[in-house]
Backbone bond lengths (Angstrom), bond angles and torsions (degrees), N, CA, C in turn:
res aa  C-N    CA-C-N  psi(-1)  N-CA   C-N-CA  omega(-1)  CA-C   N-CA-C  phi
1 X - - - 1.465 - - 1.531 108.65 -
2 X 1.335 114.77 135.30 1.467 119.21 -177.95 1.514 109.94 -73.84
3 X 1.310 114.94 129.50 1.456 119.13 179.71 1.522 111.54 -85.24
4 X 1.379 114.65 145.15 1.450 120.03 177.19 1.520 109.49 -69.96
5 X 1.322 114.41 134.59 1.450 119.24 -178.01 1.519 110.17 -69.91
6 X 1.311 116.10 128.12 1.466 121.37 178.96 1.521 108.32 -108.14
7 X 1.330 118.59 121.46 1.460 118.98 -179.86 1.522 110.00 -61.51
8 X 1.323 115.45 134.20 1.454 118.46 -176.48 1.521 111.83 -130.28
9 X 1.347 116.46 7.42 1.454 118.63 176.29 1.516 108.75 -122.44
10 X 1.325 115.57 159.66 1.465 120.55 178.98 1.516 110.52 -61.56
11 X 1.350 115.42 -33.33 1.469 119.71 -179.74 1.513 111.18 -66.37
12 X 1.363 115.85 -42.90 1.468 119.84 178.51 1.526 111.22 -62.14
13 X 1.330 116.35 -44.43 1.466 120.26 -178.57 1.526 111.38 -63.72
14 X 1.323 115.23 -42.20 1.451 119.89 -179.75 1.519 111.01 -63.54
15 X 1.330 115.11 -38.08 1.457 119.82 -179.06 1.519 111.01 -65.39
16 X 1.348 117.23 -43.47 1.462 120.98 179.21 1.536 111.20 -65.42
17 X 1.360 115.86 -41.67 1.462 119.54 178.80 1.518 110.89 -62.03
18 X 1.288 117.67 -39.25 1.457 121.90 179.72 1.511 111.24 -63.14
19 X 1.378 115.78 -43.76 1.463 119.50 179.82 1.525 111.26 -64.02
20 X 1.358 116.59 -42.68 1.452 119.82 179.71 1.528 111.18 -63.94
21 X 1.350 117.22 -41.97 1.453 121.20 178.03 1.510 111.54 -61.96
22 X 1.354 116.39 -39.01 1.459 119.99 179.47 1.524 111.36 -64.15
23 X 1.366 115.71 -41.35 1.464 119.35 179.51 1.525 111.78 -65.03
24 X 1.346 116.60 -41.10 1.465 119.61 179.23 1.523 111.26 -63.07
25 X 1.322 117.13 -44.73 1.460 121.34 -179.28 1.518 111.48 -65.86
26 X 1.329 115.73 -38.99 1.463 119.95 -179.48 1.517 110.71 -66.09
27 X 1.350 115.84 -43.50 1.468 120.26 179.61 1.527 110.73 -63.64
28 X 1.347 116.59 -44.81 1.470 120.56 179.95 1.509 111.44 -62.31
29 X 1.336 116.05 -39.43 1.462 120.09 179.88 1.517 110.86 -65.74
30 X 1.328 115.79 -38.34 1.461 119.47 -179.50 1.520 111.27 -66.64
31 X 1.348 115.98 -42.25 1.461 120.11 179.60 1.521 110.58 -65.30
32 X 1.351 115.52 -42.78 1.462 119.97 -177.78 1.515 112.06 -63.81
33 X 1.322 116.48 -25.72 1.459 120.58 -177.42 1.521 112.80 -79.96
34 X 1.344 118.52 -11.19 1.460 120.94 -177.75 1.510 110.57 -73.40
35 X 1.323 119.11 152.07 1.474 122.00 178.20 1.516 112.77 -57.95
36 X 1.358 117.34 -37.19 1.461 120.54 -179.38 1.515 110.67 -61.79
37 X 1.342 116.34 -46.17 1.458 119.81 -178.64 1.516 110.76 -64.41
38 X 1.340 116.47 -39.87 1.450 120.00 179.61 1.526 111.32 -64.36
39 X 1.343 115.77 -39.82 1.457 120.08 178.67 1.525 111.29 -65.97
40 X 1.360 115.90 -41.54 1.456 120.31 178.93 1.518 110.87 -63.50
41 X 1.345 116.20 -39.86 1.462 120.29 179.73 1.517 110.81 -63.85
42 X 1.315 116.66 -44.32 1.459 120.77 179.13 1.526 110.71 -64.58
43 X 1.355 116.56 -38.88 1.466 121.24 179.40 1.522 110.24 -62.99
44 X 1.344 115.83 -43.32 1.463 120.65 -179.08 1.516 110.96 -62.34
45 X 1.345 116.43 -43.78 1.454 119.83 -179.09 1.527 111.57 -64.98
46 X 1.319 115.81 -41.24 1.462 120.17 -178.44 1.514 112.80 -69.55
47 X 1.343 116.44 -26.00 1.461 120.19 -176.37 1.523 113.22 -94.51
48 X 1.329 117.71 3.36 1.457 119.50 178.43 1.527 109.24 -64.08
49 X 1.349 118.54 131.53 1.465 119.97 -178.20 1.523 111.33 -65.92
50 X 1.326 116.24 140.92 1.448 120.54 176.54 1.526 109.23 -73.53
51 X 1.323 115.24 140.66 1.456 120.28 -176.89 1.532 109.87 -82.71
52 X 1.329 116.08 74.68 1.459 121.43 -179.03 1.528 112.08 -86.49
53 X 1.328 115.68 -15.00 1.465 120.27 -176.12 1.532 110.52 53.38
54 X 1.313 115.15 48.94 1.461 120.75 -178.72 1.524 111.08 -65.04
55 X 1.319 115.29 143.26 1.460 121.07 175.35 1.525 112.03 -99.38
56 X 1.331 115.98 14.45 1.457 120.22 177.44 1.528 109.26 -61.07
57 X 1.314 116.20 131.90 1.455 120.66 -176.89 1.512 113.14 86.13
58 X 1.328 117.25 -8.78 1.463 121.91 178.96 1.528 112.00 -111.16
59 X 1.335 116.28 -34.76 1.449 120.62 -170.83 1.525 110.76 -115.95
60 X 1.334 115.55 132.71 1.466 123.02 178.19 1.525 108.92 -113.01
61 X 1.330 116.58 141.46 1.459 121.04 -172.35 1.530 112.17 -97.24
62 X 1.321 114.50 129.94 1.464 122.12 176.38 1.522 108.72 -125.97
63 X 1.318 116.24 168.52 1.462 121.12 -179.53 1.523 109.13 -145.78
64 X 1.325 115.89 147.39 1.460 120.74 179.52 1.540 110.38 -72.22
65 X 1.318 115.88 136.71 1.467 121.72 -178.35 1.525 111.64 -55.89
66 X 1.331 116.55 -39.80 1.452 120.70 -176.74 1.518 114.45 -70.84
67 X 1.322 117.81 -9.67 1.464 121.10 179.29 1.526 112.51 -83.12
68 X 1.331 117.40 -9.95 1.464 121.01 -170.74 1.525 109.91 -102.18
69 X 1.318 116.73 124.12 1.468 121.69 -175.45 1.532 113.69 -91.57
70 X 1.298 117.76 41.06 1.455 120.58 176.82 1.519 111.73 -82.19
71 X 1.336 115.86 161.39 1.462 120.76 -177.92 1.525 112.33 -84.66
72 X 1.315 117.63 -25.11 1.463 121.73 -179.17 1.520 109.03 -135.13
73 X 1.325 115.38 168.30 1.461 119.92 -179.77 1.522 110.43 -62.48
74 X 1.331 116.67 -46.76 1.458 119.40 -177.92 1.532 111.25 -65.39
75 X 1.329 117.05 -34.70 1.466 119.28 177.36 1.527 110.65 -66.12
76 X 1.325 117.23 -39.54 1.465 120.59 178.62 1.528 110.74 -63.20
77 X 1.316 116.64 -42.85 1.466 120.10 178.84 1.531 110.55 -62.57
78 X 1.327 116.47 -42.80 1.459 120.18 -179.34 1.529 111.01 -66.28
79 X 1.312 117.51 -38.99 1.466 121.06 177.56 1.521 111.19 -62.63
80 X 1.328 116.25 -41.90 1.462 119.88 178.27 1.526 111.06 -62.91
81 X 1.336 115.49 -43.42 1.459 119.87 179.20 1.523 111.08 -62.96
82 X 1.322 116.84 -46.29 1.459 121.08 -178.67 1.532 111.87 -62.70
83 X 1.312 116.81 -27.84 1.461 120.94 -179.83 1.527 112.52 -81.17
84 X 1.331 116.77 -10.73 1.463 119.57 177.84 1.509 115.03 105.72
85 X 1.332 116.89 10.19 1.464 120.13 176.37 1.528 109.94 -88.13
86 X 1.326 114.19 154.43 1.461 120.07 -176.74 1.521 112.98 -109.49
87 X 1.336 116.27 -8.66 1.468 119.90 -179.46 1.517 110.17 -159.01
88 X 1.322 114.06 165.99 1.465 122.87 176.79 1.525 108.21 -127.45
89 X 1.343 115.99 143.25 1.457 121.60 170.29 1.525 108.52 -100.52
90 X 1.310 115.93 119.84 1.460 120.88 179.04 1.521 111.28 -74.74
91 X 1.338 115.80 162.53 1.460 122.22 172.40 1.521 107.76 -103.43
92 X 1.328 116.03 123.85 1.457 121.71 -177.98 1.529 109.02 -127.76
93 X 1.343 118.72 161.98 1.472 127.87 -1.31 1.526 112.12 -76.75
94 X 1.310 113.40 174.57 1.472 123.40 -178.78 1.524 111.84 66.88
95 X 1.315 116.18 41.54 1.463 121.10 174.77 1.528 109.71 -77.57
96 X 1.332 118.13 154.70 1.469 121.01 177.18 1.533 110.59 -78.52
97 X 1.308 115.53 71.89 1.461 120.82 -170.55 1.539 111.88 -63.29
98 X 1.332 117.67 -47.51 1.468 119.88 -178.02 1.526 111.14 -61.06
99 X 1.330 115.61 -43.83 1.465 119.30 178.44 1.522 111.49 -65.07
100 X 1.324 116.15 -35.82 1.460 120.01 179.11 1.528 111.28 -66.15
101 X 1.321 115.90 -40.49 1.462 119.96 177.96 1.525 110.71 -62.01
102 X 1.328 116.22 -41.28 1.470 120.25 177.23 1.518 110.70 -65.81
103 X 1.334 116.89 -38.97 1.463 120.96 -179.80 1.526 111.47 -67.88
104 X 1.313 116.77 -34.60 1.471 121.19 176.26 1.523 109.54 -62.14
105 X 1.324 116.08 -46.00 1.465 120.70 -179.63 1.526 111.58 -64.32
106 X 1.327 116.50 -36.18 1.466 120.47 -176.01 1.519 113.34 -78.89
107 X 1.338 117.07 -33.81 1.472 120.32 -172.45 1.522 114.11 -107.76
108 X 1.319 116.61 -25.22 1.465 119.44 -176.72 1.513 113.93 86.07
109 X 1.328 117.44 -6.33 1.464 120.71 175.56 1.529 107.85 -85.98
110 X 1.316 117.52 141.33 1.459 120.66 -171.16 1.528 112.24 -106.82
111 X 1.313 115.64 171.00 1.458 123.08 167.77 1.521 106.93 -97.90
112 X 1.328 117.22 117.90 1.471 118.71 -179.76 1.521 111.75 -92.64
113 X 1.336 116.65 -19.21 1.455 119.83 179.71 1.517 109.79 -179.59
114 X 1.322 115.51 -165.37 1.460 119.89 179.58 1.521 109.82 -148.24
115 X 1.325 114.46 167.00 1.464 123.08 178.25 1.517 108.25 -121.53
116 X 1.330 116.72 132.29 1.467 119.80 177.07 1.523 108.53 -74.82
117 X 1.318 116.57 115.78 1.468 121.18 -173.04 1.529 113.17 -76.31
118 X 1.330 117.94 -15.99 1.471 120.72 -173.10 1.526 113.75 -103.61
119 X 1.332 117.65 1.47 1.470 119.42 -169.12 1.528 114.89 -67.79
120 X 1.342 118.66 -19.19 1.459 119.70 178.23 1.529 112.32 -77.84
121 X 1.323 116.72 -40.27 1.468 120.26 -176.19 1.525 112.41 -90.98
122 X 1.331 115.71 -35.50 1.476 120.25 179.52 1.516 106.27 -111.63
123 X 1.349 114.66 96.69 1.462 120.13 -164.00 1.534 113.08 -104.34
124 X 1.329 114.24 149.04 1.468 121.11 176.78 1.528 111.79 -71.27
125 X 1.333 117.00 -12.79 1.465 120.55 -178.97 1.523 113.01 -105.61
126 X 1.310 117.78 4.33 1.464 120.95 -176.33 1.527 110.88 -59.36
127 X 1.334 118.31 140.37 1.479 120.03 178.53 1.521 113.36 -62.31
128 X 1.331 117.58 -24.57 1.468 121.72 -177.56 1.534 109.89 -83.79
129 X 1.320 118.15 117.53 1.473 120.80 -179.75 1.524 113.28 -58.53
130 X 1.336 117.83 -31.41 1.461 120.49 179.92 1.530 111.22 -66.86
131 X 1.316 116.05 -39.16 1.467 119.82 178.39 1.534 109.80 -68.19
132 X 1.335 116.65 -39.82 1.472 119.52 177.09 1.528 110.08 -62.76
133 X 1.312 117.25 -36.70 1.470 120.81 178.22 1.526 110.47 -64.38
134 X 1.318 117.10 -39.98 1.465 120.31 177.39 1.524 110.45 -65.71
135 X 1.329 116.63 -40.72 1.465 120.72 177.44 1.522 110.94 -59.11
136 X 1.329 116.25 -40.73 1.463 120.36 178.36 1.533 110.93 -66.53
137 X 1.331 116.75 -41.08 1.461 120.53 177.22 1.526 110.88 -59.50
138 X 1.317 116.39 -43.71 1.462 120.82 179.50 1.530 111.05 -64.90
139 X 1.330 116.53 -39.43 1.459 119.86 178.91 1.528 110.75 -64.11
140 X 1.308 116.99 -44.51 1.462 120.21 179.85 1.529 110.92 -64.52
141 X 1.326 116.46 -41.71 1.464 119.33 178.20 1.528 110.10 -63.69
142 X 1.317 116.63 -38.11 1.468 121.12 178.60 1.522 111.48 -65.21
143 X 1.316 116.35 -38.69 1.469 120.69 177.03 1.524 109.98 -61.40
144 X 1.325 115.93 -45.33 1.464 120.74 -179.45 1.525 111.50 -63.69
145 X 1.323 117.19 -46.44 1.464 120.77 -178.86 1.540 111.30 -65.85
146 X 1.320 116.72 -37.93 1.469 120.31 177.57 1.519 110.51 -61.91
147 X 1.322 115.58 -42.81 1.464 120.79 177.49 1.526 110.61 -62.11
148 X 1.303 117.52 -44.39 1.465 121.65 -178.88 1.525 111.75 -61.55
149 X 1.336 116.15 -34.78 1.471 120.73 -178.33 1.528 112.63 -86.03
150 X 1.326 116.73 -3.13 1.456 120.16 177.26 1.508 114.99 89.75
151 X 1.342 117.32 11.47 1.461 120.78 179.47 1.514 112.48 -80.92
152 X 1.330 115.44 173.68 1.466 120.01 -176.25 1.523 113.35 -120.80
153 X 1.351 118.60 -6.21 1.460 119.07 -175.00 1.527 111.19 -152.37
154 X 1.337 114.61 154.45 1.454 121.89 172.03 1.526 107.66 -124.55
155 X 1.333 115.97 122.49 1.461 121.67 -178.97 1.520 109.51 -87.35
156 X 1.343 115.21 135.59 1.460 120.01 177.91 1.525 110.82 -136.53
157 X 1.322 114.71 154.24 1.462 123.48 163.33 1.520 105.40 -99.06
158 X 1.316 116.93 126.83 1.469 118.83 -168.84 1.521 113.36 -76.85
159 X 1.329 117.93 -22.69 1.458 119.75 -178.53 1.510 110.93 166.58
160 X 1.336 116.30 -162.25 1.458 121.01 -179.22 1.525 110.00 -144.66
161 X 1.335 114.57 141.27 1.455 119.93 -178.71 1.517 114.62 -62.15
162 X 1.324 117.79 -21.10 1.460 119.92 -179.77 1.528 112.03 -71.93
163 X 1.331 117.51 -9.10 1.465 120.73 -178.67 1.518 113.20 -81.83
164 X 1.332 117.68 -4.30 1.457 120.38 179.70 1.512 110.97 156.52
165 X 1.316 116.71 -163.35 1.460 120.72 175.65 1.528 109.04 -70.26
166 X 1.327 116.63 166.21 1.461 118.69 177.86 1.516 110.80 -58.78
167 X 1.326 117.61 -38.13 1.463 119.73 -179.20 1.525 111.20 -67.22
168 X 1.323 117.10 -38.84 1.466 119.98 178.47 1.530 111.19 -66.02
169 X 1.326 116.72 -44.68 1.464 120.76 177.60 1.524 109.91 -62.68
170 X 1.324 116.20 -41.87 1.462 122.93 178.75 1.532 109.87 -58.60
171 X 1.335 116.96 -52.76 1.470 121.39 -173.98 1.529 111.96 -68.56
172 X 1.323 116.87 -45.55 1.467 119.51 -177.99 1.529 111.30 -63.40
173 X 1.326 116.55 -47.34 1.462 119.83 -177.77 1.528 111.24 -66.87
174 X 1.317 116.25 -39.40 1.460 120.04 179.14 1.525 111.01 -61.88
175 X 1.319 116.26 -48.18 1.464 120.15 -178.83 1.524 111.55 -61.99
176 X 1.321 116.46 -38.26 1.462 120.09 -179.49 1.525 111.56 -68.09
177 X 1.324 115.53 -49.57 1.463 120.73 -175.98 1.528 111.41 -65.45
178 X 1.331 116.84 -36.03 1.468 120.30 179.32 1.530 111.74 -57.71
179 X 1.333 116.52 -31.33 1.458 119.75 -178.19 1.529 112.87 -71.03
180 X 1.335 116.44 -14.17 1.469 119.95 178.42 1.525 112.01 -94.49
181 X 1.316 117.87 -9.49 1.468 120.61 -175.85 1.526 112.92 -63.20
182 X 1.348 120.36 -41.60 1.475 118.62 179.06 1.530 113.17 -57.85
183 X 1.327 118.07 -42.35 1.463 120.54 178.06 1.530 110.33 -66.86
184 X 1.324 116.62 -41.34 1.463 120.02 178.10 1.523 110.92 -60.60
185 X 1.333 116.47 -38.93 1.463 120.50 178.85 1.526 110.95 -67.19
186 X 1.329 116.82 -42.01 1.460 121.26 -178.92 1.529 111.43 -62.31
187 X 1.349 116.44 -38.32 1.469 120.69 -175.48 1.529 113.03 -98.21
188 X 1.328 116.89 -4.14 1.460 119.80 177.26 1.519 113.92 72.24
189 X 1.317 116.47 39.69 1.462 121.82 -178.54 1.528 109.91 -114.54
190 X 1.332 116.39 131.10 1.458 120.79 174.59 1.522 110.66 -84.42
191 X 1.319 116.61 139.69 1.458 122.37 172.04 1.526 106.74 -96.51
192 X 1.343 116.32 112.66 1.462 120.09 -174.51 1.526 110.06 -111.79
193 X 1.318 115.53 128.95 1.454 123.52 -174.82 1.524 108.93 -94.83
194 X 1.324 115.77 131.14 1.462 119.29 177.25 1.529 110.16 -95.63
195 X 1.327 115.67 136.59 1.462 121.19 172.13 1.526 108.31 -79.05
196 X 1.324 116.53 117.04 1.467 121.49 -174.56 1.527 109.21 -136.36
197 X 1.310 115.54 174.88 1.471 120.61 177.38 1.532 109.30 -82.14
198 X 1.317 115.89 69.64 1.463 120.60 -177.68 1.526 112.54 -113.29
199 X 1.353 116.29 17.22 1.471 121.55 175.55 1.531 111.39 58.44
200 X 1.310 116.52 36.74 1.463 120.44 -176.72 1.526 109.97 -142.03
201 X 1.308 116.33 131.65 1.470 124.32 -179.56 1.536 112.60 67.63
202 X 1.308 117.05 20.56 1.458 123.58 171.03 1.524 106.78 -164.25
203 X 1.330 117.68 167.56 1.461 122.23 178.73 1.525 108.47 -97.30
204 X 1.335 116.47 108.90 1.465 120.65 -174.87 1.528 112.01 -65.14
205 X 1.311 117.74 -24.05 1.468 121.13 177.81 1.524 111.79 -100.88
206 X 1.325 115.86 9.02 1.455 120.39 -176.00 1.516 114.12 -84.82
207 X 1.342 114.74 -175.41 1.457 120.75 -175.85 1.523 111.25 -91.33
208 X 1.337 115.95 -167.56 1.467 121.70 -176.13 1.519 112.82 -94.97
209 X 1.324 117.18 16.84 1.471 120.83 -179.21 1.524 112.51 -109.14
210 X 1.327 117.24 21.24 1.456 120.52 -178.85 1.531 110.89 -79.93
211 X 1.320 115.50 157.55 1.459 121.33 -178.46 1.524 110.77 -112.75
212 X 1.322 115.42 173.75 1.468 122.14 -179.66 1.529 111.99 -92.82
213 X 1.319 117.61 16.55 1.463 120.70 -173.47 1.523 112.80 -59.03
214 X 1.334 117.72 -48.21 1.461 120.50 -178.12 1.526 111.85 -65.99
215 X 1.324 116.70 -39.00 1.467 120.35 178.41 1.521 110.60 -63.98
216 X 1.320 116.80 -40.92 1.467 120.76 178.14 1.531 110.79 -62.84
217 X 1.327 116.93 -42.54 1.461 120.67 179.29 1.524 111.33 -64.31
218 X 1.335 116.03 -37.79 1.466 119.36 -179.87 1.528 110.35 -62.81
219 X 1.317 117.25 -44.59 1.467 120.61 178.80 1.524 110.74 -65.27
220 X 1.323 116.46 -44.42 1.470 121.17 -175.15 1.522 112.48 -63.49
221 X 1.331 117.82 -32.28 1.470 119.20 -174.00 1.527 112.66 -70.18
222 X 1.332 117.62 -13.26 1.462 119.51 173.39 1.534 110.79 -72.88
223 X 1.323 115.47 -27.64 1.468 121.05 179.27 1.531 111.42 52.96
224 X 1.343 115.02 43.97 1.462 120.48 -177.89 1.524 110.04 -137.69
225 X 1.333 117.87 132.99 1.463 120.18 176.45 1.524 112.83 -69.39
226 X 1.331 117.02 -9.09 1.462 120.96 179.71 1.533 112.26 -85.26
227 X 1.326 117.71 -11.33 1.454 122.42 -178.66 1.527 109.36 -107.46
228 X 1.318 116.04 120.95 1.457 121.00 177.74 1.512 110.09 -145.25
229 X 1.315 115.58 -156.82 1.458 121.70 -177.45 1.523 111.45 -122.63
230 X 1.314 116.08 143.20 1.454 121.20 161.43 1.523 103.64 -106.68
231 X 1.326 114.50 92.09 1.460 120.51 -169.26 1.520 110.62 -77.50
232 X 1.331 115.36 123.87 1.463 121.04 178.85 1.525 108.84 -90.27
233 X 1.318 115.98 117.85 1.459 122.55 -174.44 1.525 112.26 -65.90
234 X 1.331 117.39 -32.53 1.453 119.40 -176.24 1.509 115.24 -91.21
235 X 1.327 117.96 -22.52 1.458 120.38 -167.32 1.522 115.02 -64.71
236 X 1.338 117.99 -36.03 1.463 117.95 -174.36 1.522 113.88 -114.70
237 X 1.339 116.63 16.98 1.470 119.43 174.29 1.526 110.31 -59.93
238 X 1.315 117.80 -29.78 1.464 121.37 178.24 1.524 110.95 -65.28
239 X 1.326 116.83 -28.15 1.460 120.85 -170.81 1.530 114.67 -110.20
240 X 1.316 117.60 -9.12 1.457 119.24 -179.18 1.513 111.08 -170.71
241 X 1.322 115.63 174.61 1.465 121.80 178.36 1.527 108.38 -80.85
242 X 1.326 115.80 111.48 1.462 120.47 -173.62 1.524 112.00 -57.17
243 X 1.325 117.71 -44.50 1.464 120.53 -178.73 1.528 110.86 -62.68
244 X 1.322 117.36 -38.66 1.467 120.11 178.36 1.531 111.02 -69.19
245 X 1.322 117.12 -35.26 1.474 119.52 174.74 1.530 109.52 -61.88
246 X 1.324 117.17 -41.77 1.465 121.06 178.92 1.522 109.99 -61.79
247 X 1.316 116.78 -43.89 1.479 120.38 179.53 1.524 110.77 -63.29
248 X 1.325 116.62 -40.17 1.463 120.70 -179.72 1.530 111.08 -68.00
249 X 1.314 116.73 -43.95 1.466 120.76 -175.77 1.525 112.50 -75.54
250 X 1.321 117.27 -32.43 1.455 122.31 171.91 1.515 114.63 50.79
251 X 1.330 116.21 -124.39 1.468 122.55 -174.55 1.520 113.34 -69.25
252 X 1.315 117.79 -7.40 1.464 120.06 174.29 1.530 111.16 -68.77
253 X 1.348 116.14 -20.44 1.458 120.88 -178.95 1.522 109.35 -82.16
254 X 1.327 116.21 111.98 1.463 121.98 179.17 1.526 111.58 -94.23
255 X 1.340 115.69 -35.99 1.464 121.08 178.96 1.522 108.66 -144.66
256 X 1.347 115.21 172.49 1.458 121.27 -178.58 1.525 110.73 -128.64
257 X 1.329 115.48 151.12 1.462 123.78 162.45 1.519 106.50 -116.56
258 X 1.324 116.90 157.41 1.465 118.71 178.24 1.515 111.51 -143.52
259 X 1.319 114.92 138.49 1.456 125.15 170.67 1.521 106.23 -153.19
260 X 1.317 117.25 171.36 1.451 119.95 176.30 1.518 111.24 -99.29
261 X 1.337 116.30 164.54 1.460 121.49 175.83 1.519 109.23 -153.78
262 X 1.330 115.28 142.71 1.458 121.37 176.25 1.523 109.01 -115.99
263 X 1.335 116.26 116.24 1.463 119.28 174.69 1.528 110.36 -66.15
264 X 1.324 115.43 -37.00 1.458 119.53 -178.08 1.523 111.16 -62.45
265 X 1.330 117.03 -44.29 1.467 121.20 179.72 1.520 112.55 -89.61
266 X 1.330 116.94 -10.10 1.463 122.69 -177.96 1.530 111.20 55.10
267 X 1.338 114.76 50.07 1.459 118.82 -178.64 1.526 110.90 -154.29
268 X 1.325 115.31 156.48 1.454 120.68 175.44 1.530 109.07 -74.93
269 X 1.329 114.73 153.40 1.466 120.87 -176.13 1.524 110.18 -137.37
270 X 1.324 115.23 176.28 1.454 120.12 169.42 1.523 109.43 -61.79
271 X 1.301 116.51 156.63 1.463 121.66 178.30 1.526 109.32 -61.22
272 X 1.322 116.73 123.87 1.460 121.39 -179.96 1.505 113.76 98.35
273 X 1.339 117.96 -20.77 1.457 120.64 172.79 1.530 108.46 -84.71
274 X 1.322 116.25 175.50 1.454 118.52 -177.83 1.515 110.72 81.73
275 X 1.327 116.76 -155.31 1.466 119.97 -173.32 1.529 113.50 -129.40
276 X 1.321 117.72 22.88 1.465 120.31 174.91 1.523 109.51 -67.58
277 X 1.322 116.68 136.78 1.461 122.05 -178.79 1.532 109.70 -86.91
278 X 1.326 116.67 87.54 1.459 120.30 -177.06 1.527 112.58 -72.69
279 X 1.329 117.57 -23.86 1.475 119.08 176.17 1.518 109.85 -62.09
280 X 1.320 117.14 -47.16 1.463 121.17 178.94 1.516 111.20 -68.04
281 X 1.324 117.06 -32.53 1.466 120.41 177.76 1.521 110.12 -65.61
282 X 1.319 117.65 -42.50 1.473 120.31 177.16 1.529 110.17 -61.10
283 X 1.319 116.67 -43.06 1.465 120.41 178.03 1.531 110.43 -59.45
284 X 1.334 115.47 -45.22 1.467 119.98 -177.88 1.523 111.57 -63.91
285 X 1.326 117.45 -41.50 1.468 120.68 179.77 1.518 111.41 -65.14
286 X 1.324 116.90 -35.91 1.460 120.21 175.79 1.529 110.18 -69.14
287 X 1.322 116.66 -39.21 1.470 120.79 179.66 1.529 111.97 -61.29
288 X 1.330 117.23 -37.92 1.472 119.12 179.47 1.532 111.28 -88.23
289 X 1.339 115.68 4.53 1.467 123.00 178.29 1.523 111.45 59.63
290 X 1.336 115.65 46.79 1.459 120.04 -178.89 1.521 110.80 -74.71
291 X 1.316 115.48 130.16 1.463 123.60 169.89 1.519 106.79 -135.38
292 X 1.338 117.48 120.67 1.451 117.34 179.04 1.508 113.42 163.39
293 X 1.345 114.07 -160.92 1.455 122.06 -172.15 1.508 112.39 -87.66
294 X 1.340 114.71 147.13 1.454 121.97 170.50 1.523 107.70 -134.03
295 X 1.326 116.76 122.60 1.462 121.76 -177.45 1.523 110.72 -102.20
296 X 1.322 115.88 130.92 1.461 120.23 171.98 1.521 108.69 -67.66
297 X 1.331 115.78 137.90 1.469 120.19 176.39 1.531 108.63 -138.85
298 X 1.309 114.87 75.48 1.458 122.67 178.83 1.529 108.03 -137.59
299 X 1.321 116.15 -175.78 1.470 119.21 176.27 1.521 109.63 -63.08
300 X 1.326 116.70 127.03 1.458 120.80 -179.52 1.511 111.86 -94.09
301 X 1.354 115.45 -152.30 1.448 118.80 178.57 1.510 113.64 151.53
302 X 1.326 115.36 -136.81 1.459 123.26 -174.36 1.524 111.46 -76.47
303 X 1.332 115.13 179.33 1.463 120.36 177.46 1.518 111.46 -58.81
304 X 1.326 116.32 -40.24 1.464 120.08 -179.65 1.528 111.01 -64.47
305 X 1.316 116.23 -40.62 1.466 120.40 178.30 1.532 110.72 -64.95
306 X 1.311 117.71 -42.63 1.461 121.14 179.36 1.530 111.04 -62.91
307 X 1.325 116.64 -39.59 1.462 120.19 178.54 1.523 110.88 -64.22
308 X 1.329 117.01 -38.56 1.466 120.75 178.36 1.524 110.50 -65.01
309 X 1.336 116.74 -40.74 1.466 120.71 177.93 1.523 110.41 -62.58
310 X 1.319 115.76 -44.99 1.460 120.76 179.42 1.526 111.31 -60.76
311 X 1.325 116.51 -42.70 1.467 120.58 178.95 1.526 111.75 -66.59
312 X 1.325 116.47 -36.33 1.463 119.91 176.33 1.524 111.14 -63.07
313 X 1.332 116.36 -38.85 1.457 120.03 177.16 1.526 110.57 -65.71
314 X 1.319 116.47 -41.13 1.471 119.82 176.99 1.520 111.01 -57.36
315 X 1.333 115.35 -39.92 1.458 119.94 -176.86 1.522 112.40 -69.61
316 X 1.333 116.85 -50.34 1.472 118.55 -173.88 1.521 112.17 -71.54
317 X 1.345 117.41 -24.94 1.460 120.16 -179.88 1.529 111.92 -102.19
318 X 1.334 116.81 4.13 1.470 122.62 178.95 1.515 110.72 52.67
319 X 1.340 116.01 51.47 1.463 121.29 -177.89 1.529 111.08 -86.74
């Protein structure tokens, strides 16, 4: 019986591989040339998803209580809901907690957190120990009220550069805020620091090339999972690249605030106006795997105004 020839030289093997490769390429070319293949190729190209970097499913919309021009607590909650918001941030201390709880039950919109209303005037960095003690009292009361209303965070401004050197502001505010951590831990409330124009952890007279390095160090030195940031997207666009700040701060960001800003006009704007690069911001938030709340912080008003704010948020975050 005649035996099948088995290639036994490199030349024979190479020759067979070449023939097989030629047949595969020829067959693929023939298939690709058919109308069906051409139609499928065109269909595939047309159906490729656009790279919008949407935050849909990642970002939830909240609004500050003081932005809503309702006559009662329940009316304010209903206005926020009708405008497309999913939560409200209360103003503390002395928030209308009982009314808010009733409004939550009636409308289904929740309280996701609160903002300390006194932190600008009664500061954790004040040179006067008595004023710092009052600031701590207000923070603790705010933590308690936030817990009672079902929220998860209390937003604070840590101090102001006019109260002393950066080191003095750093030390005083740190020591004060640390004293509230045990209560925050007991009630399960995060203390979230907002980046603001408070002449601290950035150069207020500096250019737009500053980084978030000092802010990151300030958060890290607490060494507590209860201390994070409620990062305001518009506040430091004047001083640095917002998307790069988000990338640098990463998991330190627990929540977001949003407003617009124009470097050209040197002024805050409606959300989406101005020259903030929201496309890069969406990319950055996806890169740090952000999932959570974003609160509008602009001029509020009537139901129509709230709806416009909500729609602006939908646009810039591709919701």
